[in-house]
Structure formats: C-alpha cells, structure tokens
MOPAC internal coordinates of N, CA, C and O (Angstrom, degrees):
PM7 1SCF
backbone

  N    0.0000 0     0.00 0     0.00 0    0    0    0
  C    1.4448 1     0.00 0     0.00 0    1    0    0
  C    1.5345 1   107.80 1     0.00 0    2    1    0
  O    1.2310 1   120.99 1   -42.09 1    3    2    1
  N    1.2875 1   115.71 1   137.91 1    3    2    1
  C    1.4643 1   120.62 1  -178.74 1    5    3    2
  C    1.5293 1   110.85 1   -73.47 1    6    5    3
  O    1.2310 1   120.61 1   -30.90 1    7    6    5
  N    1.3311 1   116.43 1   149.10 1    7    6    5
  C    1.4654 1   119.35 1   179.18 1    9    7    6
  C    1.5414 1   113.20 1   -59.39 1   10    9    7
  O    1.2310 1   119.91 1   145.60 1   11   10    9
  N    1.3199 1   117.77 1   -34.40 1   11   10    9
  C    1.4619 1   118.99 1   179.81 1   13   11   10
  C    1.5282 1   111.11 1   -67.53 1   14   13   11
  O    1.2310 1   119.97 1   145.06 1   15   14   13
  N    1.3341 1   117.65 1   -34.94 1   15   14   13
  C    1.4611 1   120.96 1   177.48 1   17   15   14
  C    1.5207 1   110.69 1   -67.93 1   18   17   15
  O    1.2310 1   120.49 1   140.06 1   19   18   17
  N    1.3242 1   116.67 1   -39.94 1   19   18   17
  C    1.4648 1   120.48 1   177.41 1   21   19   18
  C    1.5278 1   109.73 1   -63.77 1   22   21   19
  O    1.2310 1   120.61 1   139.74 1   23   22   21
  N    1.3096 1   116.43 1   -40.26 1   23   22   21
  C    1.4588 1   120.50 1   178.58 1   25   23   22
  C    1.5211 1   111.77 1   -62.00 1   26   25   23
  O    1.2310 1   120.34 1   138.03 1   27   26   25
  N    1.3311 1   116.95 1   -41.97 1   27   26   25
  C    1.4657 1   120.43 1   178.75 1   29   27   26
  C    1.5231 1   111.01 1   -64.34 1   30   29   27
  O    1.2310 1   120.43 1   138.85 1   31   30   29
  N    1.3212 1   116.77 1   -41.15 1   31   30   29
  C    1.4656 1   120.56 1   178.86 1   33   31   30
  C    1.5287 1   110.12 1   -63.03 1   34   33   31
  O    1.2310 1   120.26 1   137.21 1   35   34   33
  N    1.3147 1   117.10 1   -42.79 1   35   34   33
  C    1.4709 1   120.07 1   179.59 1   37   35   34
  C    1.5256 1   111.71 1   -65.28 1   38   37   35
  O    1.2310 1   119.99 1   142.58 1   39   38   37
  N    1.3201 1   117.63 1   -37.42 1   39   38   37
  C    1.4662 1   120.71 1   177.22 1   41   39   38
  C    1.5215 1   110.21 1   -64.67 1   42   41   39
  O    1.2310 1   120.02 1   136.94 1   43   42   41
  N    1.3223 1   117.56 1   -43.06 1   43   42   41
  C    1.4701 1   120.81 1   179.01 1   45   43   42
  C    1.5273 1   110.31 1   -63.21 1   46   45   43
  O    1.2310 1   120.34 1   137.06 1   47   46   45
  N    1.3224 1   116.96 1   -42.94 1   47   46   45
  C    1.4704 1   120.27 1   177.86 1   49   47   46
  C    1.5277 1   110.63 1   -62.52 1   50   49   47
  O    1.2310 1   120.14 1   138.64 1   51   50   49
  N    1.3148 1   117.35 1   -41.36 1   51   50   49
  C    1.4624 1   121.04 1   179.37 1   53   51   50
  C    1.5172 1   112.38 1   -64.71 1   54   53   51
  O    1.2310 1   120.38 1   135.33 1   55   54   53
  N    1.3204 1   116.88 1   -44.67 1   55   54   53
  C    1.4726 1   120.45 1   179.04 1   57   55   54
  C    1.5243 1   109.95 1   -64.54 1   58   57   55
  O    1.2310 1   120.18 1   139.42 1   59   58   57
  N    1.3134 1   117.27 1   -40.58 1   59   58   57
  C    1.4565 1   121.00 1   177.97 1   61   59   58
  C    1.5307 1   111.09 1   -62.34 1   62   61   59
  O    1.2310 1   120.12 1   139.24 1   63   62   61
  N    1.3188 1   117.38 1   -40.76 1   63   62   61
  C    1.4696 1   120.84 1   178.77 1   65   63   62
  C    1.5292 1   110.89 1   -65.36 1   66   65   63
  O    1.2310 1   120.05 1   140.00 1   67   66   65
  N    1.3322 1   117.51 1   -40.00 1   67   66   65
  C    1.4676 1   120.60 1   179.24 1   69   67   66
  C    1.5238 1   110.41 1   -65.54 1   70   69   67
  O    1.2310 1   120.12 1   136.37 1   71   70   69
  N    1.3293 1   117.38 1   -43.63 1   71   70   69
  C    1.4645 1   120.86 1   179.60 1   73   71   70
  C    1.5321 1   110.18 1   -64.92 1   74   73   71
  O    1.2310 1   120.01 1   137.23 1   75   74   73
  N    1.3175 1   117.59 1   -42.77 1   75   74   73
  C    1.4649 1   120.62 1   178.57 1   77   75   74
  C    1.5315 1   110.60 1   -62.77 1   78   77   75
  O    1.2310 1   120.18 1   138.75 1   79   78   77
  N    1.3231 1   117.27 1   -41.25 1   79   78   77
  C    1.4607 1   120.53 1   177.56 1   81   79   78
  C    1.5106 1   112.20 1   -62.41 1   82   81   79
  O    1.2310 1   120.42 1   138.40 1   83   82   81
  N    1.3196 1   116.81 1   -41.60 1   83   82   81
  C    1.4702 1   120.77 1   178.52 1   85   83   82
  C    1.5231 1   110.69 1   -64.46 1   86   85   83
  O    1.2310 1   120.43 1   141.19 1   87   86   85
  N    1.3181 1   116.78 1   -38.81 1   87   86   85
  C    1.4607 1   120.14 1   178.68 1   89   87   86
  C    1.5240 1   110.65 1   -65.29 1   90   89   87
  O    1.2310 1   120.23 1   138.00 1   91   90   89
  N    1.3255 1   117.18 1   -42.00 1   91   90   89
  C    1.4679 1   119.85 1   178.64 1   93   91   90
  C    1.5224 1   111.61 1   -64.92 1   94   93   91
  O    1.2310 1   119.98 1   142.40 1   95   94   93
  N    1.3320 1   117.64 1   -37.60 1   95   94   93
  C    1.4623 1   120.01 1   176.14 1   97   95   94
  C    1.5246 1   110.73 1   -64.41 1   98   97   95
  O    1.2310 1   120.33 1   138.47 1   99   98   97
  N    1.3160 1   116.97 1   -41.53 1   99   98   97
  C    1.4587 1   121.34 1   179.26 1  101   99   98
  C    1.5233 1   110.87 1   -65.17 1  102  101   99
  O    1.2310 1   120.23 1   137.60 1  103  102  101
  N    1.3210 1   117.16 1   -42.40 1  103  102  101
  C    1.4628 1   120.94 1   178.61 1  105  103  102
  C    1.5302 1   110.59 1   -60.88 1  106  105  103
  O    1.2310 1   120.56 1   139.33 1  107  106  105
  N    1.3236 1   116.53 1   -40.67 1  107  106  105
  C    1.4640 1   120.10 1   178.68 1  109  107  106
  C    1.5128 1   112.51 1   -64.75 1  110  109  107
  O    1.2310 1   120.39 1   141.27 1  111  110  109
  N    1.3293 1   116.85 1   -38.73 1  111  110  109
  C    1.4660 1   120.14 1  -179.44 1  113  111  110
  C    1.5234 1   112.06 1   -73.57 1  114  113  111
  O    1.2310 1   119.99 1   151.85 1  115  114  113
  N    1.3362 1   117.62 1   -28.15 1  115  114  113
  C    1.4570 1   120.71 1   179.06 1  117  115  114
  C    1.5218 1   112.37 1   -82.29 1  118  117  115
  O    1.2310 1   120.03 1   171.49 1  119  118  117
  N    1.3079 1   117.54 1    -8.51 1  119  118  117
  C    1.4557 1   121.13 1   178.36 1  121  119  118
  C    1.5183 1   113.70 1    82.41 1  122  121  119
  O    1.2310 1   119.75 1  -162.05 1  123  122  121
  N    1.3270 1   118.08 1    17.95 1  123  122  121
  C    1.4566 1   120.03 1  -179.79 1  125  123  122
  C    1.5142 1   112.69 1   -77.15 1  126  125  123
  O    1.2310 1   119.57 1   172.72 1  127  126  125
  N    1.3029 1   118.43 1    -7.28 1  127  126  125
  C    1.4491 1   120.84 1  -178.93 1  129  127  126
  C    1.5076 1   114.24 1   -81.90 1  130  129  127
  O    1.2310 1   119.90 1   170.88 1  131  130  129
  N    1.3164 1   117.79 1    -9.12 1  131  130  129
  C    1.4664 1   120.18 1  -178.98 1  133  131  130
  C    1.5290 1   109.50 1  -139.62 1  134  133  131
  O    1.2310 1   121.00 1  -114.74 1  135  134  133
  N    1.3060 1   115.70 1    65.26 1  135  134  133
  C    1.4574 1   121.37 1  -179.28 1  137  135  134
  C    1.5229 1   110.32 1   -94.04 1  138  137  135
  O    1.2310 1   120.89 1   -17.22 1  139  138  137
  N    1.3434 1   115.90 1   162.78 1  139  138  137
  C    1.4618 1   118.22 1   171.97 1  141  139  138
  C    1.5241 1   109.20 1   -60.80 1  142  141  139
  O    1.2310 1   119.85 1   -41.71 1  143  142  141
  N    1.2891 1   117.89 1   138.29 1  143  142  141
  C    1.4493 1   121.80 1  -176.87 1  145  143  142
  C    1.5157 1   112.71 1   100.21 1  146  145  143
  O    1.2310 1   120.15 1   171.14 1  147  146  145
  N    1.3259 1   117.32 1    -8.86 1  147  146  145
  C    1.4593 1   121.41 1   174.59 1  149  147  146
  C    1.5259 1   107.44 1   -86.53 1  150  149  147
  O    1.2310 1   121.00 1   -50.98 1  151  150  149
  N    1.3059 1   115.70 1   129.02 1  151  150  149
  C    1.4557 1   120.42 1  -176.19 1  153  151  150
  C    1.5265 1   110.53 1   -98.42 1  154  153  151
  O    1.2310 1   121.05 1   -48.44 1  155  154  153
  N    1.3267 1   115.60 1   131.56 1  155  154  153
  C    1.4624 1   121.83 1   177.47 1  157  155  154
  C    1.5262 1   108.15 1  -129.40 1  158  157  155
  O    1.2310 1   121.37 1   -55.03 1  159  158  157
  N    1.3123 1   114.99 1   124.97 1  159  158  157
  C    1.4535 1   120.94 1   177.61 1  161  159  158
  C    1.5176 1   108.22 1  -128.06 1  162  161  159
  O    1.2310 1   120.67 1   -36.81 1  163  162  161
  N    1.3024 1   116.33 1   143.19 1  163  162  161
  C    1.4492 1   118.80 1   177.74 1  165  163  162
  C    1.5083 1   111.43 1  -155.52 1  166  165  163
  O    1.2310 1   121.40 1   -35.94 1  167  166  165
  N    1.3247 1   114.93 1   144.06 1  167  166  165
  C    1.4561 1   120.81 1   175.66 1  169  167  166
  C    1.5180 1   106.89 1  -151.28 1  170  169  167
  O    1.2310 1   120.88 1   -63.11 1  171  170  169
  N    1.2980 1   115.91 1   116.89 1  171  170  169
  C    1.4606 1   119.80 1  -178.13 1  173  171  170
  C    1.5204 1   110.98 1    66.45 1  174  173  171
  O    1.2310 1   120.75 1    53.71 1  175  174  173
  N    1.3078 1   116.17 1  -126.29 1  175  174  173
  C    1.4631 1   120.86 1  -179.44 1  177  175  174
  C    1.5225 1   112.96 1   -92.56 1  178  177  175
  O    1.2310 1   119.73 1  -179.00 1  179  178  177
  N    1.3170 1   118.11 1     1.00 1  179  178  177
  C    1.4613 1   121.52 1  -177.44 1  181  179  178
  C    1.5222 1   109.24 1  -101.58 1  182  181  179
  O    1.2310 1   120.78 1   -50.24 1  183  182  181
  N    1.3312 1   116.11 1   129.76 1  183  182  181
  C    1.4616 1   121.32 1   177.85 1  185  183  182
  C    1.5210 1   108.96 1  -130.91 1  186  185  183
  O    1.2310 1   121.61 1   -37.14 1  187  186  185
  N    1.3358 1   114.53 1   142.86 1  187  186  185
  C    1.4520 1   121.28 1   178.16 1  189  187  186
  C    1.5150 1   107.79 1  -130.44 1  190  189  187
  O    1.2310 1   120.34 1   -48.81 1  191  190  189
  N    1.3232 1   116.96 1   131.19 1  191  190  189
  C    1.4550 1   122.60 1  -179.43 1  193  191  190
  C    1.5146 1   108.57 1  -130.47 1  194  193  191
  O    1.2310 1   120.14 1   -56.09 1  195  194  193
  N    1.3290 1   117.34 1   123.91 1  195  194  193
  C    1.4575 1   122.29 1   177.88 1  197  195  194
  C    1.5267 1   108.47 1  -124.35 1  198  197  195
  O    1.2310 1   119.77 1   -73.73 1  199  198  197
  N    1.3447 1   118.05 1   106.27 1  199  198  197
  C    1.4727 1   121.75 1  -174.65 1  201  199  198
  C    1.5266 1   113.35 1   -83.54 1  202  201  199
  O    1.2310 1   119.68 1  -112.58 1  203  202  201
  N    1.3202 1   118.22 1    67.42 1  203  202  201
  C    1.4566 1   121.76 1  -177.38 1  205  203  202
  C    1.5327 1   111.30 1   -65.98 1  206  205  203
  O    1.2310 1   119.54 1   132.43 1  207  206  205
  N    1.3117 1   118.48 1   -47.57 1  207  206  205
  C    1.4667 1   121.51 1  -179.89 1  209  207  206
  C    1.5208 1   112.11 1   -62.42 1  210  209  207
  O    1.2310 1   120.41 1   136.21 1  211  210  209
  N    1.3170 1   116.83 1   -43.79 1  211  210  209
  C    1.4577 1   121.50 1   178.38 1  213  211  210
  C    1.5227 1   110.45 1   -63.59 1  214  213  211
  O    1.2310 1   119.86 1   139.34 1  215  214  213
  N    1.3134 1   117.88 1   -40.66 1  215  214  213
  C    1.4659 1   121.66 1   179.37 1  217  215  214
  C    1.5216 1   111.18 1   -62.92 1  218  217  215
  O    1.2310 1   120.08 1   139.59 1  219  218  217
  N    1.3131 1   117.46 1   -40.41 1  219  218  217
  C    1.4614 1   120.80 1   179.84 1  221  219  218
  C    1.5239 1   110.45 1   -66.16 1  222  221  219
  O    1.2310 1   120.04 1   136.03 1  223  222  221
  N    1.3307 1   117.52 1   -43.97 1  223  222  221
  C    1.4673 1   120.76 1   179.45 1  225  223  222
  C    1.5248 1   110.89 1   -62.78 1  226  225  223
  O    1.2310 1   119.98 1   133.81 1  227  226  225
  N    1.3150 1   117.65 1   -46.19 1  227  226  225
  C    1.4599 1   121.29 1   179.57 1  229  227  226
  C    1.5253 1   110.23 1   -63.32 1  230  229  227
  O    1.2310 1   119.78 1   140.75 1  231  230  229
  N    1.3232 1   118.03 1   -39.25 1  231  230  229
  C    1.4612 1   121.63 1   178.70 1  233  231  230
  C    1.5276 1   111.48 1   -62.85 1  234  233  231
  O    1.2310 1   120.13 1   136.51 1  235  234  233
  N    1.3158 1   117.35 1   -43.49 1  235  234  233
  C    1.4633 1   120.62 1   179.46 1  237  235  234
  C    1.5267 1   110.47 1   -65.05 1  238  237  235
  O    1.2310 1   120.03 1   135.77 1  239  238  237
  N    1.3230 1   117.54 1   -44.23 1  239  238  237
  C    1.4643 1   121.35 1   179.92 1  241  239  238
  C    1.5213 1   110.69 1   -62.42 1  242  241  239
  O    1.2310 1   120.16 1   133.14 1  243  242  241
  N    1.3247 1   117.29 1   -46.86 1  243  242  241
  C    1.4684 1   120.08 1   179.58 1  245  243  242
  C    1.5229 1   111.97 1   -64.87 1  246  245  243
  O    1.2310 1   119.90 1   142.75 1  247  246  245
  N    1.3239 1   117.79 1   -37.25 1  247  246  245
  C    1.4595 1   120.93 1   177.86 1  249  247  246
  C    1.5220 1   110.80 1   -62.71 1  250  249  247
  O    1.2310 1   120.63 1   135.29 1  251  250  249
  N    1.3348 1   116.39 1   -44.71 1  251  250  249
  C    1.4657 1   119.67 1   178.56 1  253  251  250
  C    1.5210 1   111.73 1   -63.50 1  254  253  251
  O    1.2310 1   120.39 1   134.94 1  255  254  253
  N    1.3277 1   116.86 1   -45.06 1  255  254  253
  C    1.4672 1   120.09 1  -179.41 1  257  255  254
  C    1.5239 1   111.89 1   -64.25 1  258  257  255
  O    1.2310 1   120.29 1   135.34 1  259  258  257
  N    1.3159 1   117.06 1   -44.66 1  259  258  257
  C    1.4577 1   119.76 1  -179.76 1  261  259  258
  C    1.5258 1   111.75 1   -66.37 1  262  261  259
  O    1.2310 1   120.10 1   144.18 1  263  262  261
  N    1.3327 1   117.42 1   -35.82 1  263  262  261
  C    1.4659 1   119.17 1   176.61 1  265  263  262
  C    1.5232 1   111.34 1   -67.03 1  266  265  263
  O    1.2310 1   120.15 1   146.13 1  267  266  265
  N    1.3210 1   117.32 1   -33.87 1  267  266  265
  C    1.4680 1   120.05 1   177.86 1  269  267  266
  C    1.5104 1   112.43 1   -69.37 1  270  269  267
  O    1.2310 1   120.28 1   136.94 1  271  270  269
  N    1.3252 1   117.06 1   -43.06 1  271  270  269
  C    1.4609 1   120.96 1  -172.58 1  273  271  270
  C    1.5176 1   114.20 1   -90.72 1  274  273  271
  O    1.2310 1   119.65 1   154.07 1  275  274  273
  N    1.3084 1   118.28 1   -25.93 1  275  274  273
  C    1.4538 1   120.39 1  -175.26 1  277  275  274
  C    1.5274 1   112.62 1  -111.70 1  278  277  275
  O    1.2310 1   120.00 1  -163.15 1  279  278  277
  N    1.3086 1   117.61 1    16.85 1  279  278  277
  C    1.4517 1   121.20 1  -178.85 1  281  279  278
  C    1.5257 1   109.49 1   -67.73 1  282  281  279
  O    1.2310 1   121.18 1   -47.04 1  283  282  281
  N    1.3163 1   115.35 1   132.96 1  283  282  281
  C    1.4626 1   119.95 1   177.31 1  285  283  282
  C    1.5226 1   108.67 1   -86.77 1  286  285  283
  O    1.2310 1   121.25 1   -42.63 1  287  286  285
  N    1.3038 1   115.22 1   137.37 1  287  286  285
  C    1.4816 1   119.15 1  -177.43 1  289  287  286
  C    1.4781 1   111.24 1  -108.17 1  290  289  287
  O    1.2310 1   120.10 1   180.00 1  291  290  289

C-alpha cells in the first residue's frame, strides 16, 4: 500500500473519531444517556448498564435520516 493511501485512511479514521466524539458529547448534554428503559444494575464495585431505551431512540432517528437521504427514486 502506498504511503499516500495510508495517510488518507488515517485522516478518514481521525475525522470519524472526532465526529463520533462530538456526537457522544451532544448526546450527554441532551440527556439521552439516562432515558426510561435504560437498565442500571450495581452491587458493590460491579456496575452494569444496558441502554435499551437510548438504543431504540437512536435507531429510530438513524432509520428516519437514512430513509430521507438514501431513498432511491
């Protein structure tokens, strides 16, 4: 693989990581990390968190957006 191709791949990975980080910060500020339907269990030093409600909301939003932008005509 050529060095320029590796450089392009690394730039794409970096931009993707920055965008994902920004999305996670936004989700935290909007309060989507602790919705009804999210399960939290803890005992002693062990904690388990399963974001079922948050996953459903994100899935519906992404489905709507992808259907809007990727619809075949």
